[in-house]
N, CA, C and O atoms as a GROMACS GRO file, in nm:
protein
  632
    1MET      N    1  13.434  16.406  17.576
    1MET     CA    2  13.324  16.466  17.592
    1MET      C    3  13.282  16.606  17.476
    1MET      O    4  13.366  16.688  17.440
    2PHE      N    5  13.191  16.607  17.448
    2PHE     CA    6  13.145  16.715  17.363
    2PHE      C    7  13.055  16.784  17.428
    2PHE      O    8  13.018  16.731  17.532
    3TRP      N    9  12.996  16.909  17.396
    3TRP     CA   10  12.892  16.990  17.451
    3TRP      C   11  12.806  17.048  17.263
    3TRP      O   12  12.884  17.076  17.171
    4LEU      N   13  12.722  17.052  17.251
    4LEU     CA   14  12.637  17.106  17.127
    4LEU      C   15  12.650  17.290  17.159
    4LEU      O   16  12.626  17.383  17.082
    5ALA      N   17  12.687  17.290  17.269
    5ALA     CA   18  12.651  17.458  17.271
    5ALA      C   19  12.769  17.490  17.410
    5ALA      O   20  12.816  17.390  17.464
    6ASP      N   21  12.804  17.600  17.450
    6ASP     CA   22  12.880  17.642  17.556
    6ASP      C   23  12.810  17.597  17.642
    6ASP      O   24  12.697  17.643  17.651
    7PRO      N   25  12.866  17.466  17.760
    7PRO     CA   26  12.806  17.462  17.858
    7PRO      C   27  12.768  17.534  17.995
    7PRO      O   28  12.709  17.482  18.090
    8THR      N   29  12.823  17.690  17.982
    8THR     CA   30  12.819  17.768  18.072
    8THR      C   31  12.712  17.844  18.012
    8THR      O   32  12.707  17.949  18.076
    9GLU      N   33  12.642  17.844  17.940
    9GLU     CA   34  12.540  17.944  17.854
    9GLU      C   35  12.423  17.906  17.957
    9GLU      O   36  12.396  17.796  18.006
   10GLU      N   37  12.359  18.040  17.976
   10GLU     CA   38  12.211  17.960  18.076
   10GLU      C   39  12.074  17.879  17.928
   10GLU      O   40  11.976  17.809  17.954
   11ASP      N   41  12.117  17.918  17.805
   11ASP     CA   42  12.031  17.846  17.706
   11ASP      C   43  12.063  17.725  17.686
   11ASP      O   44  11.987  17.666  17.610
   12THR      N   45  12.169  17.652  17.737
   12THR     CA   46  12.251  17.526  17.722
   12THR      C   47  12.153  17.426  17.808
   12THR      O   48  12.163  17.427  17.931
   13GLU      N   49  12.038  17.323  17.728
   13GLU     CA   50  11.998  17.213  17.833
   13GLU      C   51  12.054  17.081  17.786
   13GLU      O   52  12.005  16.976  17.830
   14PHE      N   53  12.155  17.081  17.699
   14PHE     CA   54  12.148  16.956  17.669
   14PHE      C   55  12.307  16.937  17.664
   14PHE      O   56  12.380  17.028  17.624
   15GLY      N   57  12.352  16.828  17.702
   15GLY     CA   58  12.516  16.832  17.653
   15GLY      C   59  12.531  16.641  17.687
   15GLY      O   60  12.464  16.574  17.766
   16ALA      N   61  12.620  16.604  17.612
   16ALA     CA   62  12.649  16.438  17.581
   16ALA      C   63  12.837  16.422  17.624
   16ALA      O   64  12.924  16.490  17.570
   17GLU      N   65  12.856  16.334  17.713
   17GLU     CA   66  13.004  16.301  17.738
   17GLU      C   67  12.996  16.122  17.641
   17GLU      O   68  12.897  16.050  17.650
   18VAL      N   69  13.104  16.091  17.570
   18VAL     CA   70  13.105  15.979  17.549
   18VAL      C   71  13.212  15.902  17.624
   18VAL      O   72  13.330  15.925  17.598
   19VAL      N   73  13.178  15.809  17.721
   19VAL     CA   74  13.227  15.708  17.812
   19VAL      C   75  13.287  15.616  17.786
   19VAL      O   76  13.193  15.538  17.798
   20LEU      N   77  13.374  15.548  17.757
   20LEU     CA   78  13.470  15.406  17.779
   20LEU      C   79  13.449  15.347  17.885
   20LEU      O   80  13.519  15.392  17.976
   21LEU      N   81  13.355  15.229  17.929
   21LEU     CA   82  13.340  15.205  18.044
   21LEU      C   83  13.414  15.092  18.050
   21LEU      O   84  13.459  15.070  18.163
   22ARG      N   85  13.447  15.000  17.953
   22ARG     CA   86  13.545  14.862  17.957
   22ARG      C   87  13.638  14.916  17.855
   22ARG      O   88  13.607  14.879  17.741
   23PRO      N   89  13.757  15.003  17.864
   23PRO     CA   90  13.856  15.002  17.823
   23PRO      C   91  13.979  14.894  17.797
   23PRO      O   92  14.044  14.865  17.898
   24HIS      N   93  14.020  14.830  17.664
   24HIS     CA   94  14.107  14.727  17.682
   24HIS      C   95  14.266  14.798  17.736
   24HIS      O   96  14.364  14.738  17.779
   25SER      N   97  14.249  14.924  17.716
   25SER     CA   98  14.370  14.969  17.767
   25SER      C   99  14.372  14.937  17.893
   25SER      O  100  14.263  14.910  17.945
   26ARG      N  101  14.522  14.929  17.995
   26ARG     CA  102  14.521  14.945  18.113
   26ARG      C  103  14.627  15.032  18.179
   26ARG      O  104  14.725  15.080  18.121
   27GLY      N  105  14.595  15.046  18.309
   27GLY     CA  106  14.714  15.169  18.367
   27GLY      C  107  14.784  15.075  18.452
   27GLY      O  108  14.772  14.953  18.436
   28SER      N  109  14.859  15.127  18.545
   28SER     CA  110  14.951  15.044  18.638
   28SER      C  111  14.958  15.130  18.735
   28SER      O  112  14.945  15.251  18.723
   29VAL      N  113  14.987  15.053  18.861
   29VAL     CA  114  15.013  15.096  19.008
   29VAL      C  115  15.129  15.016  19.041
   29VAL      O  116  15.123  14.894  19.052
   30ARG      N  117  15.243  15.090  19.058
   30ARG     CA  118  15.397  15.037  19.083
   30ARG      C  119  15.440  15.127  19.205
   30ARG      O  120  15.413  15.244  19.231
   31LEU      N  121  15.528  15.019  19.281
   31LEU     CA  122  15.582  15.103  19.412
   31LEU      C  123  15.674  15.182  19.389
   31LEU      O  124  15.725  15.124  19.293
   32ARG      N  125  15.744  15.288  19.406
   32ARG     CA  126  15.813  15.405  19.366
   32ARG      C  127  15.945  15.342  19.454
   32ARG      O  128  16.053  15.327  19.396
   33SER      N  129  15.936  15.321  19.540
   33SER     CA  130  16.030  15.242  19.610
   33SER      C  131  16.022  15.167  19.732
   33SER      O  132  15.902  15.140  19.742
   34GLY      N  133  16.094  15.109  19.848
   34GLY     CA  134  16.070  15.054  19.960
   34GLY      C  135  16.028  15.129  20.065
   34GLY      O  136  15.976  15.074  20.162
   35ASP      N  137  16.043  15.278  20.060
   35ASP     CA  138  15.986  15.351  20.148
   35ASP      C  139  15.809  15.361  20.154
   35ASP      O  140  15.744  15.422  20.070
   36PRO      N  141  15.758  15.298  20.253
   36PRO     CA  142  15.610  15.350  20.247
   36PRO      C  143  15.548  15.451  20.238
   36PRO      O  144  15.430  15.455  20.203
   37GLN      N  145  15.636  15.574  20.278
   37GLN     CA  146  15.583  15.711  20.281
   37GLN      C  147  15.606  15.769  20.125
   37GLN      O  148  15.550  15.875  20.099
   38ASP      N  149  15.702  15.693  20.002
   38ASP     CA  150  15.660  15.725  19.874
   38ASP      C  151  15.566  15.690  19.818
   38ASP      O  152  15.534  15.571  19.819
   39PRO      N  153  15.479  15.805  19.737
   39PRO     CA  154  15.361  15.781  19.666
   39PRO      C  155  15.382  15.649  19.610
   39PRO      O  156  15.491  15.592  19.623
   40PRO      N  157  15.265  15.586  19.534
   40PRO     CA  158  15.286  15.514  19.424
   40PRO      C  159  15.313  15.528  19.305
   40PRO      O  160  15.268  15.640  19.286
   41LEU      N  161  15.346  15.502  19.230
   41LEU     CA  162  15.341  15.541  19.041
   41LEU      C  163  15.220  15.509  18.999
   41LEU      O  164  15.192  15.389  18.996
   42ILE      N  165  15.136  15.591  18.964
   42ILE     CA  166  15.030  15.563  18.904
   42ILE      C  167  15.021  15.594  18.774
   42ILE      O  168  15.031  15.712  18.744
   43GLU      N  169  14.999  15.494  18.668
   43GLU     CA  170  14.983  15.550  18.519
   43GLU      C  171  14.831  15.524  18.499
   43GLU      O  172  14.780  15.415  18.525
   44LEU      N  173  14.757  15.638  18.448
   44LEU     CA  174  14.617  15.595  18.388
   44LEU      C  175  14.622  15.521  18.254
   44LEU      O  176  14.716  15.503  18.177
   45PRO      N  177  14.486  15.479  18.246
   45PRO     CA  178  14.498  15.402  18.113
   45PRO      C  179  14.491  15.527  17.998
   45PRO      O  180  14.442  15.638  18.018
   46ASN      N  181  14.548  15.482  17.883
   46ASN     CA  182  14.558  15.545  17.727
   46ASN      C  183  14.522  15.450  17.639
   46ASN      O  184  14.505  15.330  17.660
   47LEU      N  185  14.506  15.530  17.510
   47LEU     CA  186  14.458  15.468  17.429
   47LEU      C  187  14.568  15.404  17.337
   47LEU      O  188  14.576  15.426  17.216
   48ASN      N  189  14.651  15.323  17.406
   48ASN     CA  190  14.720  15.241  17.359
   48ASN      C  191  14.663  15.098  17.281
   48ASN      O  192  14.734  15.018  17.220
   49ASP      N  193  14.523  15.091  17.300
   49ASP     CA  194  14.476  14.987  17.251
   49ASP      C  195  14.383  15.031  17.112
   49ASP      O  196  14.276  15.090  17.119
   50ARG      N  197  14.434  14.998  17.016
   50ARG     CA  198  14.326  15.075  16.890
   50ARG      C  199  14.186  15.043  16.892
   50ARG      O  200  14.108  15.121  16.837
   51SER      N  201  14.144  14.939  16.948
   51SER     CA  202  13.965  14.933  16.949
   51SER      C  203  13.936  15.006  17.049
   51SER      O  204  13.814  15.017  17.043
   52ASP      N  205  13.975  15.068  17.144
   52ASP     CA  206  13.952  15.171  17.245
   52ASP      C  207  13.937  15.310  17.154
   52ASP      O  208  13.834  15.377  17.168
   53LEU      N  209  14.004  15.338  17.093
   53LEU     CA  210  13.998  15.461  17.026
   53LEU      C  211  13.892  15.424  16.926
   53LEU      O  212  13.794  15.498  16.935
   54GLU      N  213  13.881  15.306  16.809
   54GLU     CA  214  13.798  15.309  16.764
   54GLU      C  215  13.627  15.316  16.859
   54GLU      O  216  13.530  15.389  16.838
   55ARG      N  217  13.640  15.247  16.924
   55ARG     CA  218  13.494  15.252  16.993
   55ARG      C  219  13.474  15.378  17.045
   55ARG      O  220  13.362  15.424  17.027
   56LEU      N  221  13.570  15.458  17.118
   56LEU     CA  222  13.527  15.593  17.152
   56LEU      C  223  13.494  15.676  17.016
   56LEU      O  224  13.397  15.750  17.032
   57ALA      N  225  13.538  15.679  16.913
   57ALA     CA  226  13.482  15.723  16.765
   57ALA      C  227  13.345  15.708  16.709
   57ALA      O  228  13.270  15.784  16.647
   58GLU      N  229  13.335  15.565  16.757
   58GLU     CA  230  13.184  15.526  16.729
   58GLU      C  231  13.084  15.596  16.794
   58GLU      O  232  12.985  15.650  16.744
   59GLY      N  233  13.133  15.588  16.952
   59GLY     CA  234  13.031  15.656  17.053
   59GLY      C  235  13.028  15.792  17.014
   59GLY      O  236  12.919  15.846  17.031
   60TYR      N  237  13.112  15.858  16.969
   60TYR     CA  238  13.079  16.011  16.937
   60TYR      C  239  13.008  16.040  16.832
   60TYR      O  240  12.935  16.139  16.829
   61ARG      N  241  13.023  15.944  16.719
   61ARG     CA  242  12.944  15.965  16.612
   61ARG      C  243  12.790  15.954  16.652
   61ARG      O  244  12.704  16.039  16.626
   62ARG      N  245  12.771  15.827  16.723
   62ARG     CA  246  12.640  15.772  16.732
   62ARG      C  247  12.578  15.943  16.850
   62ARG      O  248  12.473  16.005  16.834
   63ALA      N  249  12.652  15.963  16.921
   63ALA     CA  250  12.582  16.107  17.004
   63ALA      C  251  12.573  16.217  16.882
   63ALA      O  252  12.467  16.277  16.868
   64LEU      N  253  12.671  16.242  16.805
   64LEU     CA  254  12.607  16.339  16.707
   64LEU      C  255  12.499  16.276  16.641
   64LEU      O  256  12.395  16.341  16.647
   65ASP      N  257  12.493  16.175  16.583
   65ASP     CA  258  12.368  16.157  16.557
   65ASP      C  259  12.260  16.173  16.615
   65ASP      O  260  12.172  16.221  16.543
   66LEU      N  261  12.224  16.146  16.746
   66LEU     CA  262  12.136  16.175  16.826
   66LEU      C  263  12.113  16.307  16.843
   66LEU      O  264  12.002  16.361  16.849
   67ALA      N  265  12.270  16.385  16.854
   67ALA     CA  266  12.194  16.527  16.864
   67ALA      C  267  12.144  16.590  16.804
   67ALA      O  268  12.074  16.681  16.849
   68ALA      N  269  12.167  16.559  16.625
   68ALA     CA  270  12.133  16.630  16.550
   68ALA      C  271  11.960  16.583  16.495
   68ALA      O  272  11.910  16.633  16.394
   69GLN      N  273  11.894  16.493  16.572
   69GLN     CA  274  11.758  16.520  16.576
   69GLN      C  275  11.694  16.616  16.611
   69GLN      O  276  11.695  16.653  16.728
   70PRO      N  277  11.621  16.678  16.513
   70PRO     CA  278  11.518  16.775  16.559
   70PRO      C  279  11.472  16.806  16.704
   70PRO      O  280  11.519  16.902  16.765
   71VAL      N  281  11.388  16.730  16.754
   71VAL     CA  282  11.351  16.736  16.879
   71VAL      C  283  11.464  16.776  17.006
   71VAL      O  284  11.437  16.829  17.113
   72LEU      N  285  11.607  16.729  16.952
   72LEU     CA  286  11.693  16.751  17.071
   72LEU      C  287  11.739  16.888  17.018
   72LEU      O  288  11.739  16.978  17.101
   73ARG      N  289  11.782  16.920  16.882
   73ARG     CA  290  11.866  17.032  16.849
   73ARG      C  291  11.790  17.140  16.895
   73ARG      O  292  11.873  17.230  16.904
   74ARG      N  293  11.640  17.202  16.941
   74ARG     CA  294  11.586  17.270  16.991
   74ARG      C  295  11.640  17.353  17.125
   74ARG      O  296  11.646  17.473  17.152
   75HIS      N  297  11.685  17.200  17.216
   75HIS     CA  298  11.745  17.247  17.324
   75HIS      C  299  11.871  17.254  17.327
   75HIS      O  300  11.933  17.212  17.424
   76CYS      N  301  11.939  17.313  17.214
   76CYS     CA  302  12.095  17.277  17.188
   76CYS      C  303  12.099  17.436  17.097
   76CYS      O  304  12.072  17.429  16.977
   77PRO      N  305  12.115  17.499  17.124
   77PRO     CA  306  12.135  17.623  17.052
   77PRO      C  307  12.305  17.617  17.005
   77PRO      O  308  12.384  17.557  17.078
   78GLY      N  309  12.339  17.665  16.913
   78GLY     CA  310  12.453  17.677  16.838
   78GLY      C  311  12.468  17.591  16.708
   78GLY      O  312  12.373  17.528  16.662
   79PRO      N  313  12.597  17.591  16.651
   79PRO     CA  314  12.603  17.561  16.521
   79PRO      C  315  12.563  17.402  16.492
   79PRO      O  316  12.578  17.314  16.577
   80GLU      N  317  12.522  17.382  16.389
   80GLU     CA  318  12.474  17.219  16.351
   80GLU      C  319  12.607  17.100  16.397
   80GLU      O  320  12.724  17.113  16.360
   81PRO      N  321  12.560  16.996  16.477
   81PRO     CA  322  12.669  16.919  16.500
   81PRO      C  323  12.727  16.843  16.370
   81PRO      O  324  12.641  16.794  16.298
   82ASN      N  325  12.824  16.831  16.342
   82ASN     CA  326  12.910  16.785  16.218
   82ASN      C  327  12.988  16.678  16.305
   82ASN      O  328  12.979  16.671  16.427
   83GLU      N  329  13.066  16.593  16.223
   83GLU     CA  330  13.165  16.538  16.260
   83GLU      C  331  13.288  16.572  16.232
   83GLU      O  332  13.312  16.579  16.111
   84PRO      N  333  13.393  16.602  16.319
   84PRO     CA  334  13.513  16.664  16.296
   84PRO      C  335  13.577  16.578  16.216
   84PRO      O  336  13.574  16.456  16.237
   85GLU      N  337  13.664  16.652  16.081
   85GLU     CA  338  13.755  16.589  16.011
   85GLU      C  339  13.822  16.468  16.082
   85GLU      O  340  13.807  16.347  16.065
   86ASP      N  341  13.890  16.527  16.154
   86ASP     CA  342  14.014  16.448  16.230
   86ASP      C  343  13.949  16.410  16.395
   86ASP      O  344  13.978  16.473  16.497
   87LEU      N  345  13.851  16.285  16.388
   87LEU     CA  346  13.783  16.256  16.507
   87LEU      C  347  13.870  16.192  16.583
   87LEU      O  348  13.859  16.225  16.701
   88GLU      N  349  13.970  16.097  16.558
   88GLU     CA  350  14.091  16.058  16.628
   88GLU      C  351  14.159  16.150  16.682
   88GLU      O  352  14.184  16.130  16.801
   89GLY      N  353  14.206  16.258  16.634
   89GLY     CA  354  14.252  16.374  16.694
   89GLY      C  355  14.192  16.450  16.809
   89GLY      O  356  14.251  16.470  16.916
   90LEU      N  357  14.090  16.484  16.785
   90LEU     CA  358  13.995  16.538  16.855
   90LEU      C  359  13.980  16.449  16.964
   90LEU      O  360  14.030  16.510  17.059
   91ILE      N  361  13.933  16.328  17.008
   91ILE     CA  362  13.942  16.229  17.096
   91ILE      C  363  14.060  16.223  17.138
   91ILE      O  364  14.054  16.228  17.260
   92ARG      N  365  14.208  16.212  17.091
   92ARG     CA  366  14.308  16.213  17.158
   92ARG      C  367  14.330  16.350  17.219
   92ARG      O  368  14.381  16.334  17.330
   93THR      N  369  14.311  16.481  17.191
   93THR     CA  370  14.306  16.602  17.252
   93THR      C  371  14.211  16.612  17.351
   93THR      O  372  14.252  16.679  17.446
   94GLU      N  373  14.089  16.565  17.364
   94GLU     CA  374  14.015  16.586  17.490
   94GLU      C  375  13.968  16.457  17.575
   94GLU      O  376  13.875  16.437  17.653
   95LEU      N  377  14.058  16.388  17.532
   95LEU     CA  378  14.048  16.259  17.596
   95LEU      C  379  14.079  16.273  17.752
   95LEU      O  380  14.179  16.339  17.781
   96PHE      N  381  14.017  16.228  17.838
   96PHE     CA  382  14.033  16.219  17.988
   96PHE      C  383  13.994  16.109  18.062
   96PHE      O  384  13.893  16.048  18.027
   97SER      N  385  14.062  16.072  18.166
   97SER     CA  386  14.051  15.937  18.238
   97SER      C  387  13.974  15.956  18.323
   97SER      O  388  14.000  16.052  18.394
   98VAL      N  389  13.875  15.892  18.348
   98VAL     CA  390  13.790  15.824  18.476
   98VAL      C  391  13.846  15.723  18.571
   98VAL      O  392  13.816  15.606  18.548
   99PRO      N  393  13.938  15.755  18.692
   99PRO     CA  394  14.009  15.654  18.725
   99PRO      C  395  13.907  15.599  18.832
   99PRO      O  396  13.887  15.653  18.942
  100HIS      N  397  13.838  15.473  18.781
  100HIS     CA  398  13.783  15.396  18.862
  100HIS      C  399  13.881  15.299  18.901
  100HIS      O  400  13.863  15.190  18.847
  101THR      N  401  13.969  15.304  18.970
  101THR     CA  402  14.120  15.207  18.959
  101THR      C  403  13.996  15.104  19.060
  101THR      O  404  13.894  15.138  19.120
  102VAL      N  405  14.064  14.965  19.039
  102VAL     CA  406  14.040  14.849  19.050
  102VAL      C  407  14.150  14.749  19.004
  102VAL      O  408  14.237  14.766  18.918
  103GLY      N  409  14.130  14.646  19.078
  103GLY     CA  410  14.208  14.509  19.047
  103GLY      C  411  14.365  14.538  19.064
  103GLY      O  412  14.460  14.486  19.005
  104THR      N  413  14.363  14.618  19.142
  104THR     CA  414  14.561  14.646  19.209
  104THR      C  415  14.618  14.502  19.277
  104THR      O  416  14.729  14.451  19.267
  105CYS      N  417  14.480  14.451  19.361
  105CYS     CA  418  14.540  14.309  19.429
  105CYS      C  419  14.401  14.222  19.394
  105CYS      O  420  14.314  14.210  19.480
  106ALA      N  421  14.391  14.176  19.292
  106ALA     CA  422  14.287  14.123  19.201
  106ALA      C  423  14.276  13.986  19.285
  106ALA      O  424  14.369  13.911  19.314
  107MET      N  425  14.127  13.969  19.320
  107MET     CA  426  14.105  13.839  19.384
  107MET      C  427  14.122  13.722  19.264
  107MET      O  428  14.076  13.728  19.151
  108GLY      N  429  14.214  13.599  19.332
  108GLY     CA  430  14.258  13.489  19.304
  108GLY      C  431  14.430  13.502  19.235
  108GLY      O  432  14.503  13.416  19.185
  109SER      N  433  14.448  13.632  19.258
  109SER     CA  434  14.600  13.650  19.192
  109SER      C  435  14.697  13.708  19.355
  109SER      O  436  14.810  13.680  19.396
  110VAL      N  437  14.608  13.781  19.400
  110VAL     CA  438  14.678  13.848  19.532
  110VAL      C  439  14.623  13.792  19.703
  110VAL      O  440  14.683  13.771  19.809
  111VAL      N  441  14.458  13.782  19.649
  111VAL     CA  442  14.399  13.752  19.744
  111VAL      C  443  14.275  13.644  19.725
  111VAL      O  444  14.206  13.652  19.623
  112ASP      N  445  14.251  13.556  19.812
  112ASP     CA  446  14.140  13.449  19.798
  112ASP      C  447  14.000  13.512  19.794
  112ASP      O  448  13.986  13.634  19.785
  113THR      N  449  13.891  13.424  19.801
  113THR     CA  450  13.768  13.483  19.776
  113THR      C  451  13.728  13.553  19.903
  113THR      O  452  13.622  13.616  19.907
  114SER      N  453  13.788  13.547  19.982
  114SER     CA  454  13.737  13.618  20.109
  114SER      C  455  13.812  13.744  20.167
  114SER      O  456  13.775  13.808  20.265
  115GLY      N  457  13.948  13.774  20.076
  115GLY     CA  458  14.023  13.880  20.065
  115GLY      C  459  14.117  13.880  20.117
  115GLY      O  460  14.185  13.982  20.108
  116LYS      N  461  14.174  13.748  20.209
  116LYS     CA  462  14.301  13.709  20.279
  116LYS      C  463  14.412  13.732  20.171
  116LYS      O  464  14.398  13.673  20.064
  117VAL      N  465  14.509  13.803  20.187
  117VAL     CA  466  14.618  13.800  20.121
  117VAL      C  467  14.692  13.672  20.090
  117VAL      O  468  14.741  13.619  20.189
  118PHE      N  469  14.707  13.630  20.010
  118PHE     CA  470  14.808  13.483  19.976
  118PHE      C  471  14.936  13.514  20.091
  118PHE      O  472  14.984  13.625  20.112
  119GLY      N  473  14.970  13.407  20.146
  119GLY     CA  474  15.114  13.385  20.212
  119GLY      C  475  15.116  13.498  20.366
  119GLY      O  476  15.189  13.473  20.462
  120ILE      N  477  15.051  13.581  20.362
  120ILE     CA  478  15.034  13.678  20.505
  120ILE      C  479  14.901  13.663  20.568
  120ILE      O  480  14.794  13.695  20.515
  121GLU      N  481  14.921  13.597  20.717
  121GLU     CA  482  14.882  13.578  20.796
  121GLU      C  483  14.767  13.717  20.828
  121GLU      O  484  14.788  13.824  20.770
  122ARG      N  485  14.666  13.706  20.911
  122ARG     CA  486  14.565  13.777  20.937
  122ARG      C  487  14.609  13.944  20.848
  122ARG      O  488  14.617  14.054  20.904
  123LEU      N  489  14.626  13.920  20.733
  123LEU     CA  490  14.577  14.064  20.678
  123LEU      C  491  14.508  14.027  20.535
  123LEU      O  492  14.550  13.940  20.458
  124SER      N  493  14.412  14.098  20.517
  124SER     CA  494  14.308  14.088  20.432
  124SER      C  495  14.266  14.242  20.323
  124SER      O  496  14.297  14.357  20.355
  125VAL      N  497  14.212  14.214  20.231
  125VAL     CA  498  14.223  14.337  20.154
  125VAL      C  499  14.050  14.349  20.152
  125VAL      O  500  13.989  14.243  20.168
  126VAL      N  501  13.999  14.432  20.139
  126VAL     CA  502  13.820  14.452  20.144
  126VAL      C  503  13.791  14.606  20.073
  126VAL      O  504  13.734  14.704  20.120
  127ASP      N  505  13.854  14.586  19.944
  127ASP     CA  506  13.827  14.762  19.892
  127ASP      C  507  13.802  14.724  19.767
  127ASP      O  508  13.785  14.605  19.742
  128ALA      N  509  13.796  14.837  19.651
  128ALA     CA  510  13.795  14.788  19.501
  128ALA      C  511  13.917  14.727  19.420
  128ALA      O  512  13.908  14.670  19.310
  129SER      N  513  14.042  14.749  19.498
  129SER     CA  514  14.172  14.673  19.466
  129SER      C  515  14.130  14.511  19.455
  129SER      O  516  14.202  14.458  19.370
  130ILE      N  517  14.051  14.432  19.505
  130ILE     CA  518  14.057  14.308  19.471
  130ILE      C  519  13.916  14.277  19.362
  130ILE      O  520  13.874  14.164  19.339
  131MET      N  521  13.858  14.396  19.305
  131MET     CA  522  13.800  14.342  19.224
  131MET      C  523  13.876  14.255  19.081
  131MET      O  524  13.978  14.304  19.033
  132PRO      N  525  13.826  14.144  19.030
  132PRO     CA  526  13.947  14.144  18.935
  132PRO      C  527  13.903  14.204  18.789
  132PRO      O  528  13.983  14.204  18.696
  133ASP      N  529  13.787  14.250  18.776
  133ASP     CA  530  13.731  14.344  18.626
  133ASP      C  531  13.684  14.467  18.692
  133ASP      O  532  13.650  14.491  18.808
  134VAL      N  533  13.695  14.562  18.546
  134VAL     CA  534  13.606  14.716  18.599
  134VAL      C  535  13.481  14.684  18.583
  134VAL      O  536  13.443  14.618  18.486
  135PRO      N  537  13.396  14.729  18.684
  135PRO     CA  538  13.223  14.737  18.656
  135PRO      C  539  13.210  14.852  18.551
  135PRO      O  540  13.284  14.949  18.536
  136SER      N  541  13.104  14.818  18.488
  136SER     CA  542  13.077  14.897  18.397
  136SER      C  543  12.995  15.027  18.452
  136SER      O  544  12.884  15.042  18.401
  137GLY      N  545  13.026  15.095  18.522
  137GLY     CA  546  12.937  15.198  18.615
  137GLY      C  547  13.042  15.248  18.719
  137GLY      O  548  13.156  15.206  18.702
  138PHE      N  549  13.023  15.318  18.806
  138PHE     CA  550  13.077  15.380  18.929
  138PHE      C  551  13.098  15.286  19.009
  138PHE      O  552  13.004  15.208  19.028
  139THR      N  553  13.239  15.262  19.087
  139THR     CA  554  13.279  15.141  19.140
  139THR      C  555  13.257  15.170  19.332
  139THR      O  556  13.305  15.101  19.422
  140HIS      N  557  13.166  15.300  19.343
  140HIS     CA  558  13.148  15.331  19.464
  140HIS      C  559  13.063  15.219  19.570
  140HIS      O  560  13.098  15.184  19.683
  141VAL      N  561  12.942  15.177  19.493
  141VAL     CA  562  12.834  15.080  19.549
  141VAL      C  563  12.895  14.939  19.557
  141VAL      O  564  12.890  14.879  19.665
  142PRO      N  565  12.979  14.859  19.403
  142PRO     CA  566  13.020  14.746  19.441
  142PRO      C  567  13.126  14.725  19.564
  142PRO      O  568  13.134  14.626  19.637
  143THR      N  569  13.206  14.844  19.568
  143THR     CA  570  13.326  14.870  19.707
  143THR      C  571  13.258  14.877  19.851
  143THR      O  572  13.302  14.801  19.937
  144VAL      N  573  13.181  14.941  19.875
  144VAL     CA  574  13.114  14.946  19.981
  144VAL      C  575  13.051  14.790  20.003
  144VAL      O  576  13.061  14.739  20.114
  145MET      N  577  12.977  14.708  19.876
  145MET     CA  578  12.914  14.580  19.897
  145MET      C  579  13.046  14.516  19.966
  145MET      O  580  13.034  14.496  20.087
  146ILE      N  581  13.198  14.471  19.895
  146ILE     CA  582  13.260  14.432  19.915
  146ILE      C  583  13.300  14.437  20.055
  146ILE      O  584  13.313  14.333  20.120
  147ALA      N  585  13.320  14.556  20.106
  147ALA     CA  586  13.352  14.596  20.231
  147ALA      C  587  13.273  14.521  20.334
  147ALA      O  588  13.322  14.434  20.406
  148GLU      N  589  13.150  14.559  20.338
  148GLU     CA  590  13.010  14.540  20.403
  148GLU      C  591  13.044  14.365  20.425
  148GLU      O  592  13.071  14.314  20.534
  149ARG      N  593  13.035  14.292  20.294
  149ARG     CA  594  13.033  14.125  20.299
  149ARG      C  595  13.201  14.092  20.354
  149ARG      O  596  13.220  14.019  20.451
  150LEU      N  597  13.262  14.127  20.311
  150LEU     CA  598  13.414  14.075  20.385
  150LEU      C  599  13.439  14.101  20.526
  150LEU      O  600  13.487  14.017  20.601
  151SER      N  601  13.406  14.219  20.561
  151SER     CA  602  13.421  14.305  20.702
  151SER      C  603  13.355  14.176  20.806
  151SER      O  604  13.403  14.119  20.904
  152GLU      N  605  13.223  14.162  20.734
  152GLU     CA  606  13.142  14.057  20.819
  152GLU      C  607  13.225  13.909  20.846
  152GLU      O  608  13.224  13.840  20.948
  153HIS      N  609  13.289  13.890  20.730
  153HIS     CA  610  13.348  13.720  20.694
  153HIS      C  611  13.489  13.769  20.827
  153HIS      O  612  13.519  13.695  20.921
  154ILE      N  613  13.537  13.870  20.807
  154ILE     CA  614  13.678  13.901  20.903
  154ILE      C  615  13.655  13.903  21.024
  154ILE      O  616  13.741  13.853  21.097
  155ALA      N  617  13.544  13.956  21.077
  155ALA     CA  618  13.461  13.957  21.198
  155ALA      C  619  13.429  13.846  21.276
  155ALA      O  620  13.451  13.834  21.396
  156THR      N  621  13.357  13.736  21.176
  156THR     CA  622  13.338  13.604  21.220
  156THR      C  623  13.486  13.530  21.232
  156THR      O  624  13.474  13.450  21.325
  157VAL      N  625  13.602  13.525  21.185
  157VAL     CA  626  13.715  13.459  21.208
  157VAL      C  627  13.768  13.505  21.335
  157VAL      O  628  13.820  13.428  21.415
  158LEU      N  629  13.752  13.657  21.360
  158LEU     CA  630  13.865  13.694  21.462
  158LEU      C  631  13.794  13.665  21.588
  158LEU      O  632  13.851  13.682  21.696
   0.00000   0.00000   0.00000
C-alpha cells in the first residue's frame, strides 16, 4: 500500500493500494492437536513465490505512473512520487495479507458438489472453505451464495 501524502491529513484526496488478488503463494491451516479446544495453526501466504513479488512490483510501478499524471497530482499534495530504489524491500516491509481464507475443505477433495463431507454421513460444509479457488475480490458474497444454495439442498435431503 502507498499513499502519495499522509492519509490522515485533511487535504489528501487520493490514495492507492496495490493488491494481489490471485497470489501463487499459499498459506495453510493445520490442526494444532487432537483437542478441539486448541485453535488451529494458521499461516497466511507470504512472498515465497517470486512471481507474486514481481506482479506486486509491476502494480506499484503502474500506480506510481498513474499518480504522477497532472490531473491526479493536484489532488495529492506532497512530494512527487518516485519509484523507490529498493522496490522489493519496500514491498516486503509494507506487505500485509488480506486474509480471504478459502479452500481449506476444497470441493472435490474434501466435499462433493453439494457440500457433503466424503466418508461421513450427515455432515456438510457450506462456507468459503469449500471454494476450490480464491475469488478475485471479497469472499462475502460468494460465501453467502454457497450457504444459501447448499442449505436449500440440505433442507430437501433431511
